[in-house]
N, C-alpha and C positions, 0 to 999 in steps of 0.2 A: 504494500499499500504506499502511495506517495503523498507527501504533505509539503506544501510550500512552507518556507521558514517562518513566514508571518503567521500562518495558521498554527504551526507547531508551537510558536511562542505563546499564542493566545490560549492554547489547550494543552500545554505541556504536561501538567500533572495527570490529566485525564488520559492522555495518550500513553504515558508511562504505565499507568494501571492497566490499560488495555493490553499492552505488550506483555506485561507480567501474567495476565489472565489467559490470553489466547496463544502466547508464544509466537505470534506473527510479527516479523520485523517491520519496521516503518522506515522508509527512505525519505530523508528530508532534502528538499531542493531549494535552490536559490536562483531565481531567473531561469528556471528550467534545467539547471545543472545540479547533479547530485553532489551534496556537500557533506552529508553524514548519514549513518544508519543507526537506528535504535534497535538493538536486539536484546532478547531476554538474557539475563545473567544465567550462566551455566552453573551446574552443581560442582564443577571442577574448582580446584584451588585457584586463587587469584594470582598465584605465582606463575610467571610465564613458562618456567621450566616444567611445571606440572603437566602441561600438554604433551610433553615428550615421554611421560611415564609409559613404560611398556613398549617403546618403539626402538630402543637401543639394546644391542647385545654386546656383552663383554667377551673379548677373545684375548687370550694371553694370560700371563702370570701377573697378578697384581702386586706381587712382592719382588718382581724382577727389577733390578736397578735401571734407571732411565738412561744412564750414560754407561757405555761399555768401558772395560779396563783399558783398551787401546786408546780410546778418546780421552781418558783421564791423563794418560801419559802425554798426549799431544797438547793438553791444556796447561801443563806445568811449565 
């Protein structure tokens, strides 16, 4: 659903409640161009890295040194 910014400003609180109840996002436009989207808050954590949960796999030895012995000698 699209709303001009002026209408959104006039009915902001009502529209926020509507998005919360229906879970339907609202697109806000200014002079016909999209400027923002109002979407329902997810149940996910607000931390950005929480979205990555379950998408990464660890491979390798977590206790292995980051720098090899030959690299340590080169750094001396």
